[in-house]
N, CA, C and O atoms as CSV, one atom per row, in Angstrom:
chain,resi,resn,atom,element,x,y,z
A,1,UNK,N,N,6.299,2.869,9.363
A,1,UNK,CA,C,6.553,1.501,9.704
A,1,UNK,C,C,6.766,0.702,8.427
A,1,UNK,O,O,6.419,1.163,7.339
A,2,UNK,N,N,7.318,-0.453,8.547
A,2,UNK,CA,C,7.533,-1.331,7.399
A,2,UNK,C,C,6.514,-2.459,7.444
A,2,UNK,O,O,6.309,-3.076,8.489
A,3,UNK,N,N,5.873,-2.728,6.303
A,3,UNK,CA,C,4.883,-3.800,6.202
A,3,UNK,C,C,5.117,-4.604,4.941
A,3,UNK,O,O,5.612,-4.082,3.942
A,4,UNK,N,N,4.760,-5.876,4.991
A,4,UNK,CA,C,4.748,-6.706,3.799
A,4,UNK,C,C,3.375,-6.550,3.167
A,4,UNK,O,O,2.360,-6.873,3.784
A,5,UNK,N,N,3.346,-6.052,1.933
A,5,UNK,CA,C,2.074,-5.773,1.250
A,5,UNK,C,C,1.626,-6.970,0.424
A,5,UNK,O,O,2.265,-8.023,0.430
A,6,UNK,N,N,0.526,-6.792,-0.282
A,6,UNK,CA,C,-0.113,-7.872,-1.017
A,6,UNK,C,C,0.789,-8.516,-2.055
A,6,UNK,O,O,0.601,-9.685,-2.390
A,7,UNK,N,N,1.766,-7.777,-2.573
A,7,UNK,CA,C,2.673,-8.336,-3.583
A,7,UNK,C,C,3.813,-9.128,-2.959
A,7,UNK,O,O,4.680,-9.632,-3.674
A,8,UNK,N,N,3.823,-9.244,-1.624
A,8,UNK,CA,C,4.846,-10.014,-0.919
A,8,UNK,C,C,6.114,-9.244,-0.624
A,8,UNK,O,O,7.025,-9.787,-0.001
A,9,UNK,N,N,6.204,-7.973,-1.058
A,9,UNK,CA,C,7.384,-7.150,-0.830
A,9,UNK,C,C,7.173,-6.258,0.383
A,9,UNK,O,O,6.041,-5.940,0.745
A,10,UNK,N,N,8.281,-5.856,1.011
A,10,UNK,CA,C,8.198,-4.958,2.152
A,10,UNK,C,C,8.326,-3.512,1.690
A,10,UNK,O,O,9.170,-3.179,0.858
A,11,UNK,N,N,7.461,-2.654,2.255
A,11,UNK,CA,C,7.462,-1.232,1.939
A,11,UNK,C,C,7.314,-0.434,3.226
A,11,UNK,O,O,6.750,-0.914,4.209
A,12,UNK,N,N,7.829,0.794,3.205
A,12,UNK,CA,C,7.564,1.721,4.298
A,12,UNK,C,C,6.191,2.304,4.059
A,12,UNK,O,O,5.901,2.787,2.964
A,13,UNK,N,N,5.344,2.265,5.068
A,13,UNK,CA,C,3.974,2.750,4.928
A,13,UNK,C,C,3.626,3.688,6.079
A,13,UNK,O,O,4.239,3.653,7.146
A,14,UNK,N,N,2.639,4.513,5.834
A,14,UNK,CA,C,2.074,5.367,6.872
A,14,UNK,C,C,0.560,5.252,6.764
A,14,UNK,O,O,-0.023,5.514,5.712
A,15,UNK,N,N,-0.063,4.860,7.863
A,15,UNK,CA,C,-1.507,4.681,7.899
A,15,UNK,C,C,-2.192,5.958,8.366
A,15,UNK,O,O,-1.697,6.667,9.242
A,16,UNK,N,N,-3.334,6.230,7.764
A,16,UNK,CA,C,-4.224,7.290,8.177
A,16,UNK,C,C,-5.581,6.644,8.435
A,16,UNK,O,O,-5.718,5.429,8.293
A,17,UNK,N,N,-6.569,7.420,8.804
A,17,UNK,CA,C,-7.869,6.845,9.159
A,17,UNK,C,C,-8.449,5.984,8.039
A,17,UNK,O,O,-8.959,4.894,8.299
A,18,UNK,N,N,-8.377,6.457,6.811
A,18,UNK,CA,C,-8.969,5.700,5.698
A,18,UNK,C,C,-8.040,5.562,4.511
A,18,UNK,O,O,-8.501,5.366,3.387
A,19,UNK,N,N,-6.762,5.659,4.734
A,19,UNK,CA,C,-5.802,5.576,3.626
A,19,UNK,C,C,-4.475,5.034,4.118
A,19,UNK,O,O,-4.174,5.066,5.311
A,20,UNK,N,N,-3.689,4.537,3.181
A,20,UNK,CA,C,-2.340,4.069,3.467
A,20,UNK,C,C,-1.425,4.620,2.374
A,20,UNK,O,O,-1.607,4.312,1.197
A,21,UNK,N,N,-0.450,5.428,2.761
A,21,UNK,CA,C,0.555,5.889,1.822
A,21,UNK,C,C,1.703,4.888,1.827
A,21,UNK,O,O,2.125,4.422,2.885
A,22,UNK,N,N,2.208,4.559,0.633
A,22,UNK,CA,C,3.270,3.573,0.483
A,22,UNK,C,C,4.459,4.213,-0.232
A,22,UNK,O,O,4.286,4.933,-1.215
A,23,UNK,N,N,5.650,3.948,0.264
A,23,UNK,CA,C,6.872,4.438,-0.362
A,23,UNK,C,C,7.404,3.358,-1.287
A,23,UNK,O,O,7.743,2.265,-0.834
A,24,UNK,N,N,7.480,3.654,-2.584
A,24,UNK,CA,C,7.974,2.727,-3.602
A,24,UNK,C,C,9.251,3.305,-4.207
A,24,UNK,O,O,9.186,4.037,-5.195
A,25,UNK,N,N,10.406,2.987,-3.631
A,25,UNK,CA,C,11.655,3.586,-4.109
A,25,UNK,C,C,12.017,3.187,-5.542
A,25,UNK,O,O,12.843,3.845,-6.174
A,26,UNK,N,N,11.412,2.124,-6.055
A,26,UNK,CA,C,11.702,1.710,-7.426
A,26,UNK,C,C,11.070,2.638,-8.459
A,26,UNK,O,O,11.426,2.580,-9.636
A,27,UNK,N,N,10.134,3.496,-8.035
A,27,UNK,CA,C,9.477,4.458,-8.929
A,27,UNK,C,C,10.164,5.817,-8.834
A,27,UNK,O,O,10.623,6.216,-7.763
A,28,UNK,N,N,10.229,6.518,-9.954
A,28,UNK,CA,C,10.784,7.869,-9.962
A,28,UNK,C,C,9.768,8.840,-9.355
A,28,UNK,O,O,8.560,8.649,-9.492
A,29,UNK,N,N,10.263,9.872,-8.691
A,29,UNK,CA,C,9.385,10.911,-8.132
A,29,UNK,C,C,8.601,11.563,-9.260
A,29,UNK,O,O,9.169,11.725,-10.340
A,30,UNK,N,N,7.392,11.933,-9.099
A,30,UNK,CA,C,6.614,11.943,-7.859
A,30,UNK,C,C,5.841,10.653,-7.613
A,30,UNK,O,O,5.000,10.605,-6.716
A,31,UNK,N,N,6.106,9.613,-8.386
A,31,UNK,CA,C,5.360,8.358,-8.250
A,31,UNK,C,C,5.966,7.398,-7.239
A,31,UNK,O,O,5.622,6.216,-7.228
A,32,UNK,N,N,6.867,7.890,-6.385
A,32,UNK,CA,C,7.458,7.017,-5.375
A,32,UNK,C,C,6.598,6.927,-4.115
A,32,UNK,O,O,6.819,6.049,-3.281
A,33,UNK,N,N,5.633,7.812,-3.968
A,33,UNK,CA,C,4.659,7.750,-2.883
A,33,UNK,C,C,3.297,7.474,-3.508
A,33,UNK,O,O,2.792,8.277,-4.292
A,34,UNK,N,N,2.706,6.333,-3.157
A,34,UNK,CA,C,1.436,5.933,-3.756
A,34,UNK,C,C,0.381,5.732,-2.677
A,34,UNK,O,O,0.702,5.418,-1.531
A,35,UNK,N,N,-0.858,5.914,-3.049
A,35,UNK,CA,C,-1.967,5.656,-2.157
A,35,UNK,C,C,-2.306,4.173,-2.253
A,35,UNK,O,O,-2.589,3.673,-3.342
A,36,UNK,N,N,-2.279,3.465,-1.124
A,36,UNK,CA,C,-2.531,2.028,-1.115
A,36,UNK,C,C,-3.951,1.687,-1.524
A,36,UNK,O,O,-4.872,2.476,-1.314
A,37,UNK,N,N,-4.126,0.515,-2.104
A,37,UNK,CA,C,-5.436,0.054,-2.548
A,37,UNK,C,C,-5.968,-1.022,-1.610
A,37,UNK,O,O,-6.561,-2.002,-2.061
A,38,UNK,N,N,-5.760,-0.845,-0.319
A,38,UNK,CA,C,-6.148,-1.880,0.635
A,38,UNK,C,C,-7.651,-2.069,0.733
A,38,UNK,O,O,-8.103,-3.149,1.114
A,39,UNK,N,N,-8.436,-1.060,0.405
A,39,UNK,CA,C,-9.890,-1.226,0.407
A,39,UNK,C,C,-10.327,-2.266,-0.604
A,39,UNK,O,O,-11.205,-3.081,-0.323
A,40,UNK,N,N,-9.723,-2.241,-1.772
A,40,UNK,CA,C,-10.021,-3.231,-2.812
A,40,UNK,C,C,-9.606,-4.616,-2.354
A,40,UNK,O,O,-10.322,-5.586,-2.601
A,41,UNK,N,N,-8.466,-4.726,-1.693
A,41,UNK,CA,C,-7.968,-6.016,-1.223
A,41,UNK,C,C,-8.908,-6.593,-0.165
A,41,UNK,O,O,-9.219,-7.783,-0.198
A,42,UNK,N,N,-9.359,-5.763,0.765
A,42,UNK,CA,C,-10.284,-6.226,1.800
A,42,UNK,C,C,-11.601,-6.651,1.157
A,42,UNK,O,O,-12.154,-7.694,1.506
A,43,UNK,N,N,-12.102,-5.852,0.224
A,43,UNK,CA,C,-13.349,-6.192,-0.458
A,43,UNK,C,C,-13.213,-7.520,-1.202
A,43,UNK,O,O,-14.092,-8.377,-1.108
A,44,UNK,N,N,-12.113,-7.692,-1.941
A,44,UNK,CA,C,-11.899,-8.936,-2.695
A,44,UNK,C,C,-11.835,-10.136,-1.765
A,44,UNK,O,O,-12.341,-11.204,-2.110
A,45,UNK,N,N,-11.225,-9.988,-0.592
A,45,UNK,CA,C,-11.105,-11.126,0.314
A,45,UNK,C,C,-12.459,-11.515,0.915
A,45,UNK,O,O,-12.675,-12.686,1.230
A,46,UNK,N,N,-13.376,-10.550,1.079
A,46,UNK,CA,C,-14.697,-10.853,1.627
A,46,UNK,C,C,-15.653,-11.369,0.561
A,46,UNK,O,O,-16.647,-12.020,0.883
A,47,UNK,N,N,-15.362,-11.087,-0.702
A,47,UNK,CA,C,-16.240,-11.508,-1.791
A,47,UNK,C,C,-16.078,-13.000,-2.105
A,47,UNK,O,O,-16.882,-13.575,-2.838
A,48,UNK,N,N,-15.063,-13.603,-1.564
A,48,UNK,CA,C,-14.810,-15.033,-1.864
A,48,UNK,C,C,-15.626,-15.953,-1.017
A,48,UNK,O,O,-15.523,-17.172,-1.153
């Protein structure tokens, strides 16, 4: 699916139980598939 991530850009993502893989076509392989850092984002939003 396509989602707008924390940086405001849209990426193709695939969700798993505790992870999110993100497709970043601007990066050369093998760094075009990254593990999302959404746990940090959720933690930061609750710490405020």
